[in-house]
Wavefront OBJ file of the C-alpha trace (Angstrom):
o trace
v -0.696 -18.480 53.442
v -1.881 -14.889 53.920
v -0.172 -14.603 57.300
v 3.058 -15.959 55.809
v 2.957 -13.249 53.127
v 2.639 -10.520 55.772
v 5.409 -12.143 57.785
v 7.760 -11.643 54.845
v 6.751 -8.003 54.493
v 7.249 -7.470 58.198
v 10.681 -9.109 58.002
v 11.678 -6.566 55.358
v 10.570 -3.709 57.615
v 12.556 -5.193 60.481
v 15.624 -5.483 58.233
v 15.305 -1.797 57.340
v 15.191 -0.918 61.043
v 18.343 -2.956 61.703
v 20.057 -0.941 58.957
v 19.163 2.250 60.788
v 16.462 3.183 58.260
v 13.744 3.369 60.904
v 11.588 5.921 59.068
v 11.587 3.666 55.986
v 10.763 0.688 58.214
v 7.772 2.542 59.683
v 6.528 3.447 56.205
v 6.872 -0.185 55.136
v 5.032 -1.584 58.131
v 2.151 0.856 57.760
v 1.710 -0.345 54.189
v 1.262 -3.831 55.676
v -1.254 -2.458 58.205
v -3.176 -0.702 55.404
v -3.377 -4.008 53.529
v -4.374 -6.074 56.562
v -5.427 -3.960 59.571
v -5.801 -7.079 61.751
v -2.219 -8.286 61.314
v -1.120 -7.766 64.910
v 2.671 -8.257 64.602
v 2.808 -5.225 62.312
v 1.096 -3.051 64.921
v 3.505 -4.286 67.586
v 6.515 -3.505 65.413
v 5.123 -0.069 64.566
v 4.592 0.744 68.251
v 8.119 -0.314 69.221
v 9.622 1.550 66.262
v 7.819 4.730 67.324
v 9.260 4.360 70.829
v 12.761 3.880 69.484
v 12.270 7.065 67.457
v 11.340 8.985 70.635
v 7.751 9.173 69.445
v 6.113 7.188 72.273
v 3.505 9.947 72.668
v 1.990 8.811 69.351
v 1.479 5.204 70.483
v -1.727 5.700 72.544
v -3.494 6.926 69.401
v -2.248 3.839 67.565
v -3.552 1.653 70.402
v -6.976 3.294 70.202
v -7.107 2.622 66.447
v -6.190 -1.025 66.915
v -8.692 -1.385 69.764
v -11.495 -0.253 67.438
v -10.347 -2.679 64.764
v -9.726 -5.774 66.873
v -10.683 -5.158 70.497
v -7.076 -6.086 71.412
v -5.589 -2.736 72.344
v -4.324 -4.027 75.696
v -2.629 -6.933 73.914
v -0.821 -4.477 71.646
v 0.459 -2.531 74.669
v 1.570 -5.714 76.415
v 3.394 -7.067 73.363
v 5.098 -3.761 72.620
v 6.273 -3.263 76.202
v 7.389 -6.888 76.411
v 9.438 -6.558 73.205
v 11.105 -3.364 74.421
v 11.808 -4.822 77.867
v 13.223 -8.016 76.349
v 15.661 -5.888 74.333
v 16.700 -3.905 77.399
v 15.154 -0.687 76.065
v 14.607 0.848 79.494
v 14.171 4.450 78.284
v 11.700 3.332 75.637
v 9.671 1.357 78.182
v 9.646 4.369 80.517
v 8.561 6.655 77.690
v 5.794 4.343 76.526
v 4.504 3.823 80.072
v 4.508 7.579 80.614
v 2.484 8.164 77.471
v -0.680 6.748 79.072
v -2.810 8.501 81.704
v -3.376 6.609 84.942
v -6.928 5.777 83.835
v -5.633 3.791 80.845
v -4.708 0.096 80.703
v -1.271 1.151 79.487
v -0.550 2.779 82.832
v -0.830 -0.376 84.949
v 0.987 -2.502 82.349
v 3.677 0.157 82.407
v 4.132 -0.288 86.155
v 4.819 -3.972 85.621
v 7.212 -3.648 82.679
v 9.058 -0.735 84.252
v 9.697 -3.079 87.177
v 11.003 -5.739 84.806
v 13.524 -3.401 83.170
v 14.715 -2.226 86.595
v 15.346 -5.889 87.477
v 17.323 -6.144 84.263
v 19.373 -3.118 85.366
v 20.087 -4.736 88.745
v 17.819 -2.411 90.747
v 15.721 -4.958 92.636
v 14.598 -2.467 95.291
v 13.309 -0.067 92.655
v 11.662 -2.946 90.807
v 9.891 -4.155 93.941
v 8.603 -0.632 94.610
v 6.987 -0.644 91.160
v 5.571 -4.145 91.655
v 4.117 -2.942 94.975
v 2.402 -0.099 93.093
v 1.201 -2.570 90.470
v -0.336 -4.784 93.162
v -2.062 -1.829 94.801
v -3.561 -0.570 91.524
v -4.116 -3.576 89.282
v -7.572 -4.599 90.499
v -8.919 -1.239 89.285
v -8.171 -2.336 85.710
v -9.716 -5.807 85.595
v -12.728 -4.434 83.715
v -10.505 -3.486 80.752
v -7.794 -6.169 81.033
v -8.851 -9.784 81.739
v -6.111 -10.372 84.309
v -7.974 -13.190 86.066
v -9.491 -15.002 83.088
v -6.945 -14.763 80.269
v -3.810 -16.927 80.545
v -2.120 -14.281 78.418
v -2.563 -11.621 81.125
v -2.912 -13.818 84.198
v 0.799 -14.607 84.298
v 1.532 -10.857 84.453
v -1.014 -10.470 87.238
v 0.563 -13.240 89.300
v 4.138 -12.182 88.574
v 3.425 -8.599 89.603
v 1.147 -9.147 92.605
v 2.757 -12.099 94.400
v 6.113 -10.438 95.081
v 6.498 -7.732 97.706
v 9.109 -5.220 98.781
v 10.433 -3.884 102.069
v 7.072 -2.975 103.588
v 6.024 -6.644 103.622
v 8.852 -7.441 106.057
v 8.468 -4.456 108.388
v 7.717 -5.424 112.020
v 4.349 -3.685 111.832
v 3.446 -5.019 108.376
v -0.137 -6.131 107.880
v 0.112 -9.941 107.722
v -2.939 -10.158 105.473
v -5.381 -13.054 105.885
v -4.919 -15.328 108.905
v -1.904 -17.578 108.534
v -2.431 -21.304 108.107
v -1.499 -23.820 110.830
v 1.910 -25.435 110.777
v 2.387 -28.401 108.500
v 3.628 -30.881 111.095
v 5.133 -34.046 109.608
v 3.933 -37.426 110.813
v 6.804 -39.844 110.360
v 5.952 -43.045 108.500
v 9.548 -44.198 108.903
v 11.880 -42.750 111.548
v 14.504 -40.287 110.269
v 17.676 -42.023 109.156
v 21.069 -40.831 110.374
v 22.509 -39.206 107.219
v 26.125 -40.169 108.114
v 27.517 -37.604 105.694
v 25.039 -38.374 102.924
v 22.933 -35.595 101.357
v 19.269 -35.507 102.352
v 17.066 -34.986 99.280
v 13.512 -33.818 100.010
v 10.500 -33.930 97.709
v 7.003 -32.929 98.814
v 3.840 -33.765 96.902
v 0.161 -34.487 97.270
v -1.188 -37.963 96.503
v -1.766 -37.079 92.827
v 1.799 -35.894 92.166
v 3.261 -38.649 94.354
v 1.503 -41.346 92.313
v 2.584 -39.788 89.019
v 6.218 -38.937 89.705
v 7.649 -40.494 92.905
v 8.889 -43.776 91.458
v 10.504 -42.021 88.488
v 12.273 -39.575 90.779
v 13.453 -42.399 93.059
v 14.856 -44.378 90.141
v 16.506 -41.208 88.852
v 18.353 -40.910 92.172
v 19.226 -44.616 92.222
v 20.678 -44.384 88.699
v 23.211 -41.830 89.943
v 24.645 -44.424 92.373
v 25.003 -41.578 94.829
v 24.741 -42.312 98.547
v 21.752 -40.335 99.768
v 18.781 -40.180 102.072
v 15.701 -39.609 99.929
v 12.778 -38.211 101.894
v 9.267 -38.011 100.458
v 6.767 -35.811 102.286
v 3.252 -36.765 101.135
v 0.330 -34.445 101.802
v -3.148 -35.958 102.241
v -1.976 -39.474 101.297
v -4.476 -42.094 100.182
v -4.318 -45.890 100.131
v -2.415 -45.946 96.843
v 0.129 -43.500 98.323
v 0.777 -45.853 101.232
v 1.140 -48.824 98.891
v 3.607 -46.865 96.783
v 5.623 -45.958 99.901
v 6.010 -49.667 100.629
v 7.060 -50.383 97.041
v 9.621 -47.580 97.075
v 11.109 -48.839 100.324
v 11.872 -52.133 98.585
v 14.075 -50.249 96.092
v 16.685 -49.719 98.819
v 18.185 -53.047 97.809
v 19.186 -51.522 94.440
v 21.551 -48.879 95.793
v 22.921 -46.912 98.695
v 19.755 -44.828 99.010
v 17.569 -44.830 102.107
v 13.890 -43.951 101.690
v 12.199 -42.008 104.479
v 8.577 -40.893 104.483
v 6.459 -38.391 106.351
v 2.888 -37.278 105.797
v 0.704 -34.286 106.602
v -3.035 -33.714 106.587
v -4.181 -30.386 105.182
v -7.655 -28.917 104.640
v -9.638 -30.544 101.858
v -9.631 -27.293 99.859
v -5.821 -27.046 99.907
v -4.793 -26.628 96.290
v -1.773 -27.223 94.090
v -0.016 -24.039 95.217
v -0.050 -25.285 98.797
v 1.553 -28.545 97.730
v 4.183 -26.729 95.673
v 5.108 -24.657 98.735
v 5.025 -27.563 101.184
v 8.693 -28.490 100.970
v 9.621 -25.039 102.288
v 7.025 -25.273 105.061
v 8.132 -28.687 106.290
v 11.885 -28.151 105.809
v 12.523 -26.702 109.309
v 11.196 -29.884 110.924
v 13.371 -32.023 108.664
v 16.483 -29.940 109.361
v 15.869 -30.566 113.050
v 15.189 -34.274 112.571
v 18.207 -34.972 110.360
v 20.620 -32.364 111.772
v 22.142 -32.208 108.306
v 21.808 -30.034 105.192
v 18.660 -30.680 103.165
v 18.262 -30.303 99.403
v 14.756 -29.467 98.152
v 13.614 -30.780 94.767
v 10.543 -30.680 92.593
v 9.325 -34.258 92.320
v 8.709 -34.057 88.552
v 12.393 -33.938 87.601
v 14.829 -36.298 85.932
v 18.174 -35.763 87.631
v 21.308 -35.855 85.494
v 24.730 -37.321 86.343
v 25.864 -33.757 87.134
v 23.837 -33.635 90.381
v 26.506 -35.435 92.459
v 29.034 -32.969 91.016
v 26.852 -30.043 92.146
v 26.568 -31.484 95.663
v 30.279 -32.285 95.849
v 31.310 -28.915 94.400
v 29.187 -27.078 96.926
v 30.773 -29.034 99.769
v 34.213 -28.118 98.450
v 33.499 -24.378 98.327
v 34.897 -24.099 101.854
v 38.398 -24.808 100.606
v 38.077 -22.601 97.498
v 36.664 -19.428 99.009
v 35.692 -17.754 102.211
v 32.035 -18.513 101.484
v 31.606 -22.275 101.729
v 28.984 -24.612 103.028
v 30.126 -24.038 106.600
v 28.944 -20.441 106.263
v 26.425 -20.781 103.435
v 22.832 -20.781 104.677
v 21.009 -21.420 101.413
v 21.694 -21.544 97.696
v 19.753 -21.921 94.472
v 19.749 -21.136 90.773
v 19.356 -17.551 89.542
v 17.704 -17.964 86.130
v 18.670 -14.461 85.003
v 15.075 -13.820 83.951
v 13.527 -10.425 84.548
v 10.073 -11.542 85.630
v 10.020 -11.440 89.433
v 8.394 -14.809 90.171
v 10.676 -16.513 87.640
v 14.019 -15.106 88.787
v 14.923 -17.783 91.337
v 14.253 -21.417 90.516
v 12.411 -23.355 93.240
v 13.090 -26.733 91.623
v 16.439 -27.236 93.413
v 17.359 -25.429 96.637
v 20.112 -26.112 99.194
v 19.474 -25.462 102.903
v 22.277 -25.781 105.412
v 21.719 -26.966 108.965
v 22.266 -23.472 110.340
v 20.450 -20.699 112.223
v 20.575 -18.633 109.029
v 18.709 -21.234 106.983
v 16.064 -21.479 109.689
v 15.686 -17.694 109.630
v 15.376 -17.823 105.835
v 12.690 -20.506 106.067
v 10.843 -18.530 108.752
v 10.694 -15.564 106.358
v 9.491 -17.838 103.547
v 6.837 -19.270 105.861
v 5.660 -15.825 106.965
v 5.462 -14.695 103.346
v 3.658 -17.729 101.932
v 1.133 -18.831 104.558
v -1.289 -15.879 104.330
v -1.450 -16.392 100.551
v -1.974 -20.160 100.463
v -5.783 -20.141 100.296
v -5.971 -17.634 97.453
v -7.354 -19.006 94.145
v -4.809 -20.684 91.926
v -5.161 -17.997 89.242
v -3.920 -15.577 91.911
v -1.264 -17.555 93.800
v 0.332 -20.065 91.403
v 4.154 -19.471 91.420
v 3.956 -18.339 95.072
v 7.059 -20.349 96.030
v 9.223 -18.557 93.461
v 7.665 -15.188 94.244
v 8.552 -15.799 97.886
v 12.128 -16.710 96.942
v 12.604 -13.435 95.045
v 10.976 -11.333 97.766
v 12.820 -12.984 100.672
v 16.219 -13.065 98.950
v 15.911 -9.356 98.088
v 14.888 -8.608 101.684
v 17.830 -10.542 103.134
v 20.372 -8.878 100.871
v 18.951 -5.486 101.807
v 18.176 -5.877 105.508
v 19.777 -9.106 106.802
v 23.142 -9.349 105.032
v 24.574 -11.709 107.652
v 22.374 -14.420 106.184
v 24.583 -16.031 103.529
v 22.873 -16.766 100.204
v 24.723 -18.445 97.342
v 24.027 -19.043 93.667
v 24.814 -22.481 92.289
v 26.300 -21.452 88.948
v 28.529 -18.797 90.524
v 29.740 -21.312 93.116
v 30.118 -24.419 90.935
v 29.929 -23.404 87.259
v 26.890 -25.655 86.742
v 23.575 -24.441 85.319
v 20.154 -25.824 86.142
v 20.047 -27.460 82.698
v 23.205 -29.344 83.669
v 21.537 -30.778 86.771
v 17.940 -31.674 85.942
v 15.349 -32.010 83.214
v 11.675 -31.306 83.862
v 9.613 -34.390 83.026
v 6.151 -33.019 82.490
v 4.708 -31.816 79.185
v 2.835 -28.530 79.557
v -0.622 -30.103 79.225
v 0.087 -32.625 81.993
v 1.442 -29.941 84.296
v -1.606 -27.755 83.669
v -4.065 -30.597 84.353
v -2.364 -31.531 87.603
v -2.088 -27.898 88.643
v -5.895 -27.809 88.583
v -5.925 -31.023 90.663
v -7.078 -33.279 87.824
v -5.531 -36.684 87.239
v -3.620 -37.072 83.945
v -5.934 -37.460 80.979
v -8.976 -36.022 82.747
l 1 2 3 4 5 6 7 8 9 10 11 12 13 14 15 16 17 18 19 20 21 22 23 24 25 26 27 28 29 30 31 32 33 34 35 36 37 38 39 40 41 42 43 44 45 46 47 48 49 50 51 52 53 54 55 56 57 58 59 60 61 62 63 64 65 66 67 68 69 70 71 72 73 74 75 76 77 78 79 80 81 82 83 84 85 86 87 88 89 90 91 92 93 94 95 96 97 98 99 100 101 102 103 104 105 106 107 108 109 110 111 112 113 114 115 116 117 118 119 120 121 122 123 124 125 126 127 128 129 130 131 132 133 134 135 136 137 138 139 140 141 142 143 144 145 146 147 148 149 150 151 152 153 154 155 156 157 158 159 160 161 162 163 164 165 166 167 168 169 170 171 172 173 174 175 176 177 178 179 180 181 182 183 184 185 186 187 188 189 190 191 192 193 194 195 196 197 198 199 200 201 202 203 204 205 206 207 208 209 210 211 212 213 214 215 216 217 218 219 220 221 222 223 224 225 226 227 228 229 230 231 232 233 234 235 236 237 238 239 240 241 242 243 244 245 246 247 248 249 250 251 252 253 254 255 256 257 258 259 260 261 262 263 264 265 266 267 268 269 270 271 272 273 274 275 276 277 278 279 280 281 282 283 284 285 286 287 288 289 290 291 292 293 294 295 296 297 298 299 300 301 302 303 304 305 306 307 308 309 310 311 312 313 314 315 316 317 318 319 320 321 322 323 324 325 326 327 328 329 330 331 332 333 334 335 336 337 338 339 340 341 342 343 344 345 346 347 348 349 350 351 352 353 354 355 356 357 358 359 360 361 362 363 364 365 366 367 368 369 370 371 372 373 374 375 376 377 378 379 380 381 382 383 384 385 386 387 388 389 390 391 392 393 394 395 396 397 398 399 400 401 402 403 404 405 406 407 408 409 410 411 412 413 414 415 416 417 418 419 420 421 422 423 424 425 426 427 428 429 430 431 432 433 434 435 436 437
């Protein structure tokens, strides 16, 4: 009840700010802070209001006060910068970041959020430069910001450190840790001749395969769409092999052919490796099928709009100069301004072309050295690689043709698929625990 009362007072202060009465809003919110110094939303609003009033230089003192009261000074900085960035307040974010010395937690958080607002402004090269600086500096601040232990900050750590700019693709770039061996598929069933049908690829470990494969297969069958559905199973167990046999029997229910391949990876290979596997194995499948391949997350429910997406993409040739005959890859741009969330890895189109193979080679080079990192460091690696590689190609390899599904077809990702997993299930499986454990 107490929090609700302060929420109403804060709402009044926010209404005053919307009316242009920012000074009155600041007075009102500080009366809330005086009444309840631990009411964090009031501190966040006060900090953002100061920045909008060109008083960012006063915010570090406010942060120090709140740190003494609650021990959450870094949280206040993060929330204030996030609110300003979300509203597109680039100058305010720059001013707030510049208000902190480079020894302060606010400095490294400023590097990250300055990158986010540059993404919002369309300056991906500038954003990647700032994320590179963030990656180079962030480990010096882990004693004051729990980047590796707090989910609240860990997502910022991963978003900002997994992406990389131009230097990562230079011929003399340090490749980092030794790259992992190729993930060579072992065919359980020989590759089927697609005969004009789309090839849909899902890759999963035994845990994900057991949980989601049948649902995904039935989702495809329900569309009554001719297709070759290929499951690539990493480290399969006996139940995986039994499920492969059961799925093969579903062919009688529709014009869908089920193909299977497997791969054996080191025992310590984690969930990030499995999430990246479809990109690592895709070159071998392009060669085997000699047809375009669509990559999908396995934990999706496909909607009746998927055939329209596939058909619309195939018709782009007749509607524009950039069609599937020249398109090397395509995916969904989410429009988000966090780097490892910009491009959706859940649905990706890869043409049977030299350009798509070059794209996949860059993805492979980017991902492999990072695969053995702990999951609180490398989760979201596939999407970080997509952002980094797409930005590199647009900057340095423009002949490689990259399309965006919505721009090409008018369809959004929400039109095409629904994610099946609740957050708790996804989190458990990410840490390689069976559901309910």
